[in-house]
NUNU-505357 format. One record per residue (C-alpha): y, x, z; residue in three letters. Coordinates in Angstrom, 2 decimals, decimal comma. Layout:
% residues N
- Y_X_Z_ALA
...
END
This chain:
% residues 273
- -36,15_-16,32_9,25_UNK
- -37,37_-15,83_5,68_UNK
- -35,35_-13,09_4,63_UNK
- -34,34_-13,34_1,02_UNK
- -30,80_-12,13_0,77_UNK
- -29,04_-9,61_3,04_UNK
- -25,79_-8,45_3,16_UNK
- -24,78_-4,52_3,77_UNK
- -20,88_-3,90_4,95_UNK
- -19,61_-0,71_3,67_UNK
- -16,49_1,13_4,25_UNK
- -17,91_3,91_1,80_UNK
- -19,12_6,19_4,97_UNK
- -21,98_8,20_5,67_UNK
- -22,95_5,23_8,21_UNK
- -22,89_2,65_5,68_UNK
- -24,72_4,63_3,08_UNK
- -27,42_4,47_5,98_UNK
- -26,92_0,73_6,15_UNK
- -27,92_0,11_2,51_UNK
- -30,84_2,32_2,75_UNK
- -31,84_0,17_6,11_UNK
- -31,18_-2,64_3,78_UNK
- -33,17_-1,90_0,85_UNK
- -36,49_-0,77_2,65_UNK
- -36,25_-4,14_4,43_UNK
- -35,63_-5,87_1,32_UNK
- -38,51_-4,11_-0,62_UNK
- -40,87_-5,79_2,25_UNK
- -39,31_-8,54_2,29_UNK
- -38,86_-9,21_-1,94_UNK
- -35,08_-9,77_-0,80_UNK
- -31,87_-9,36_-2,59_UNK
- -29,04_-6,93_-1,30_UNK
- -25,28_-7,76_-0,96_UNK
- -23,31_-5,12_-0,67_UNK
- -19,94_-5,94_0,72_UNK
- -16,26_-4,10_0,69_UNK
- -13,34_-5,85_2,56_UNK
- -10,30_-4,70_0,91_UNK
- -6,96_-4,57_2,48_UNK
- -5,05_-5,73_-0,79_UNK
- -5,87_-6,96_-4,60_UNK
- -4,83_-3,31_-5,69_UNK
- -8,16_-2,10_-4,18_UNK
- -10,68_-4,29_-5,25_UNK
- -11,54_-2,97_-8,90_UNK
- -11,54_0,44_-7,48_UNK
- -14,09_-0,70_-4,39_UNK
- -16,08_-2,43_-7,09_UNK
- -16,79_1,01_-9,16_UNK
- -17,39_2,89_-5,60_UNK
- -19,86_-0,12_-4,12_UNK
- -21,66_0,43_-7,32_UNK
- -22,25_4,09_-7,47_UNK
- -22,87_3,93_-3,61_UNK
- -25,67_1,58_-4,41_UNK
- -27,40_3,29_-7,55_UNK
- -27,35_6,74_-5,84_UNK
- -29,64_4,91_-3,46_UNK
- -31,36_1,97_-5,40_UNK
- -34,12_3,19_-7,90_UNK
- -34,20_-0,47_-9,63_UNK
- -36,66_-2,12_-8,22_UNK
- -34,63_-4,19_-5,51_UNK
- -32,00_-6,54_-7,19_UNK
- -28,67_-5,77_-5,99_UNK
- -24,87_-6,82_-6,11_UNK
- -21,44_-6,01_-5,35_UNK
- -19,00_-8,03_-3,55_UNK
- -15,46_-7,59_-2,54_UNK
- -13,19_-9,75_-0,62_UNK
- -9,47_-9,15_0,79_UNK
- -8,84_-9,45_4,18_UNK
- -9,91_-8,56_7,85_UNK
- -13,35_-7,18_8,04_UNK
- -13,99_-8,48_11,50_UNK
- -13,91_-12,05_10,19_UNK
- -14,61_-11,46_6,29_UNK
- -18,29_-10,11_6,68_UNK
- -19,90_-13,34_8,43_UNK
- -18,04_-15,44_6,20_UNK
- -19,06_-13,58_2,94_UNK
- -22,86_-13,80_4,22_UNK
- -22,81_-17,55_4,78_UNK
- -21,26_-17,88_1,44_UNK
- -23,81_-16,04_-0,28_UNK
- -26,23_-17,54_1,93_UNK
- -27,30_-14,17_3,77_UNK
- -30,04_-14,73_6,44_UNK
- -29,17_-11,07_7,86_UNK
- -26,56_-8,71_7,73_UNK
- -26,87_-4,76_8,12_UNK
- -23,78_-2,49_9,42_UNK
- -22,88_0,92_10,38_UNK
- -21,21_1,63_13,35_UNK
- -19,50_4,95_14,15_UNK
- -20,06_5,25_17,78_UNK
- -18,21_4,15_20,77_UNK
- -14,95_6,02_19,12_UNK
- -14,06_6,44_15,58_UNK
- -11,29_6,97_13,37_UNK
- -9,07_4,64_12,08_UNK
- -10,45_2,06_9,32_UNK
- -13,88_2,69_10,41_UNK
- -16,32_0,43_12,27_UNK
- -16,50_1,61_16,15_UNK
- -18,98_0,19_18,45_UNK
- -16,36_-2,64_19,83_UNK
- -15,42_-3,46_16,20_UNK
- -19,29_-3,81_15,58_UNK
- -19,29_-6,54_18,47_UNK
- -16,20_-8,23_17,04_UNK
- -17,86_-8,39_13,69_UNK
- -21,35_-9,54_15,27_UNK
- -19,31_-12,43_17,47_UNK
- -17,49_-13,75_14,58_UNK
- -21,07_-14,58_12,53_UNK
- -23,58_-16,78_13,27_UNK
- -25,98_-14,73_11,26_UNK
- -28,03_-12,01_12,84_UNK
- -27,08_-8,07_12,67_UNK
- -28,85_-5,08_12,35_UNK
- -26,39_-2,43_13,46_UNK
- -27,39_1,17_12,39_UNK
- -25,88_4,96_13,11_UNK
- -26,34_7,94_11,19_UNK
- -30,21_7,94_11,78_UNK
- -31,93_6,68_8,57_UNK
- -34,91_4,62_8,29_UNK
- -38,57_5,45_7,61_UNK
- -40,30_4,33_4,65_UNK
- -42,67_2,17_6,48_UNK
- -39,47_0,29_8,03_UNK
- -39,48_-0,73_11,54_UNK
- -43,02_0,05_13,00_UNK
- -41,96_-0,60_16,77_UNK
- -39,48_-2,91_18,22_UNK
- -38,12_-3,09_21,74_UNK
- -37,23_-6,55_23,18_UNK
- -35,56_-6,46_26,02_UNK
- -35,98_-9,42_28,30_UNK
- -34,25_-11,47_31,21_UNK
- -34,57_-14,58_33,10_UNK
- -31,95_-16,18_30,77_UNK
- -32,84_-18,80_28,54_UNK
- -30,69_-17,04_25,91_UNK
- -32,90_-14,14_26,23_UNK
- -35,91_-15,94_24,13_UNK
- -33,82_-16,62_21,35_UNK
- -34,28_-13,39_19,28_UNK
- -37,78_-13,67_19,11_UNK
- -37,83_-15,57_15,96_UNK
- -36,07_-12,76_14,01_UNK
- -38,35_-10,05_16,00_UNK
- -41,23_-12,00_14,80_UNK
- -40,10_-12,10_11,29_UNK
- -39,24_-8,53_10,89_UNK
- -42,29_-7,51_12,74_UNK
- -44,37_-9,55_10,04_UNK
- -42,57_-7,48_7,17_UNK
- -43,33_-4,19_8,85_UNK
- -46,95_-5,06_10,70_UNK
- -44,55_-3,65_13,73_UNK
- -45,68_-3,35_17,37_UNK
- -43,23_-5,37_19,73_UNK
- -42,85_-3,99_22,96_UNK
- -41,59_-6,21_25,69_UNK
- -39,52_-4,36_28,50_UNK
- -38,21_-6,76_31,56_UNK
- -36,54_-5,53_34,83_UNK
- -38,12_-6,55_37,77_UNK
- -36,58_-9,22_39,76_UNK
- -36,68_-9,44_43,79_UNK
- -35,10_-12,70_44,02_UNK
- -38,01_-15,31_44,29_UNK
- -36,49_-17,66_41,74_UNK
- -35,25_-15,43_39,47_UNK
- -38,45_-13,71_39,36_UNK
- -40,08_-16,98_38,41_UNK
- -37,90_-17,54_35,32_UNK
- -38,51_-14,04_34,30_UNK
- -42,36_-14,13_34,46_UNK
- -41,79_-17,85_32,61_UNK
- -40,04_-15,81_29,77_UNK
- -42,53_-12,90_29,66_UNK
- -45,50_-15,44_29,56_UNK
- -43,64_-17,29_26,86_UNK
- -42,74_-14,32_25,24_UNK
- -46,32_-13,00_25,16_UNK
- -47,84_-16,58_24,21_UNK
- -45,27_-16,47_21,08_UNK
- -46,06_-13,08_19,54_UNK
- -49,78_-13,15_20,11_UNK
- -49,77_-17,00_18,23_UNK
- -47,76_-15,04_15,44_UNK
- -50,52_-12,01_15,44_UNK
- -48,39_-9,20_16,14_UNK
- -49,20_-6,66_18,32_UNK
- -47,76_-6,37_21,82_UNK
- -47,13_-4,48_24,80_UNK
- -45,10_-5,22_28,10_UNK
- -43,54_-3,51_30,69_UNK
- -41,77_-4,16_33,91_UNK
- -39,50_-1,61_35,02_UNK
- -38,47_-0,84_38,43_UNK
- -35,95_-3,85_40,24_UNK
- -33,07_-0,59_41,00_UNK
- -33,32_1,18_37,62_UNK
- -30,04_0,94_35,35_UNK
- -31,79_-1,42_32,90_UNK
- -29,76_-0,57_29,72_UNK
- -30,58_2,99_30,38_UNK
- -34,43_2,34_30,85_UNK
- -34,09_0,53_27,41_UNK
- -33,10_3,23_25,58_UNK
- -35,16_5,57_27,44_UNK
- -38,54_3,48_26,64_UNK
- -37,44_3,23_23,15_UNK
- -36,98_6,93_22,93_UNK
- -40,40_7,78_24,70_UNK
- -41,97_5,28_22,37_UNK
- -40,21_6,37_19,07_UNK
- -38,96_2,81_18,38_UNK
- -37,37_2,06_15,39_UNK
- -35,21_-1,09_16,33_UNK
- -33,99_-2,47_19,46_UNK
- -33,46_-6,16_19,88_UNK
- -30,65_-7,71_21,88_UNK
- -28,82_-11,18_22,56_UNK
- -25,27_-10,97_22,14_UNK
- -23,77_-12,38_25,20_UNK
- -20,02_-11,49_24,22_UNK
- -17,87_-14,51_23,91_UNK
- -14,30_-15,37_22,85_UNK
- -11,85_-16,90_25,14_UNK
- -9,08_-19,40_24,22_UNK
- -6,58_-16,63_23,57_UNK
- -9,09_-15,02_21,02_UNK
- -9,93_-12,00_23,27_UNK
- -13,36_-10,99_23,53_UNK
- -14,97_-10,69_26,97_UNK
- -18,09_-10,00_28,98_UNK
- -19,64_-6,68_29,79_UNK
- -20,19_-3,88_27,41_UNK
- -24,00_-3,36_27,83_UNK
- -24,22_-4,65_24,25_UNK
- -21,82_-2,27_23,24_UNK
- -23,58_0,59_25,28_UNK
- -26,89_-0,34_23,18_UNK
- -25,70_-0,31_19,87_UNK
- -23,84_2,88_20,00_UNK
- -27,06_4,67_22,19_UNK
- -27,33_8,22_21,62_UNK
- -30,74_8,11_20,11_UNK
- -29,23_6,20_17,25_UNK
- -31,63_3,61_17,41_UNK
- -30,89_0,77_14,89_UNK
- -30,17_-2,69_17,24_UNK
- -30,71_-6,03_16,21_UNK
- -28,07_-8,28_17,60_UNK
- -28,74_-11,74_17,55_UNK
- -25,94_-14,52_18,35_UNK
- -27,51_-17,28_20,54_UNK
- -27,14_-21,03_19,87_UNK
- -26,05_-23,43_22,75_UNK
- -29,42_-24,36_24,40_UNK
- -27,89_-27,75_25,59_UNK
- -27,80_-28,53_21,59_UNK
- -31,44_-28,71_21,41_UNK
- -32,34_-25,19_20,38_UNK
- -36,55_-25,10_20,06_UNK
- -38,82_-22,24_19,07_UNK
END
C-alpha cells in the first residue's frame, strides 16, 4: 500500500481537526496528497462547507502538502468510503467522539459503521494529537484466525514511513490446535516484518486475561502511537451490524491511542501476502 492519497472526514469538530493533523504528518512522510471531505445534508450547505473546510486546512497546513476540498451530499456512513474510492485514496482518516457523542458527531459505533461500509483501511483518532515523528510504536494484536494476518501489509508500509517499531501481542491459547494456529501466525508475522526490515517485539499474554484490555494496557505502557486491528464486524441481509463490540471498545480506548482498522478480504478469493 503505497500511500499517495489520504482522505480525511471532517465534521468541523476538534476531533476532525486532529484527524487532519494526523493526515498531514503521514502525508509529509509519504509524500501524499490530502483530500478533506465533508458530507453535507443538502445542497444549500455545500458552499458554506467548502469555505469552512478551506479554513480548517489552511489553519493547519503550512503549504508544503497538496490538499483538496471535497464536499458530498448524503449519508456520511456510506459517502466517506465512496468518496475515497472516487478520489483513489489508499487510506481514510476519521475522528471519533468516543462511545457516546452528541447529535451529528461520529461516535464509536458510527465509526465502525463507516469502516464497515468501505474497502479502504482507516485510521480512527480521538483528541490525542500525533507527534512530529509520527507513529513510532505500533501495536499489532494477533490471534489464530487467518484474517488476523491481513493487517500486516498496511502496518509494514506505515512502519516504513516512520521507521516504527512493531509490537506483536498475542493471547496464549490453551487448546492445542488453536495454539498451533496462533504459533504459526506469530511465526509468519515475525518472518514477514523481519524481511521488511521492521524492528519487532513479540509478547504473549496470559490465557485468562481480557485480551482487549491487555492490548490497551500494553499500548499505554509502551507509549504506543497506533494500534492495528482487523474489523470483523459484518452486515446482515437486513442491513444491521452484528458481531462483538470489541473493535468499538478498542477504537474508543480511554488512552485515546489512534487505531488502524483494516477490513479483511475473503481468504477463499485468493488473498495472499
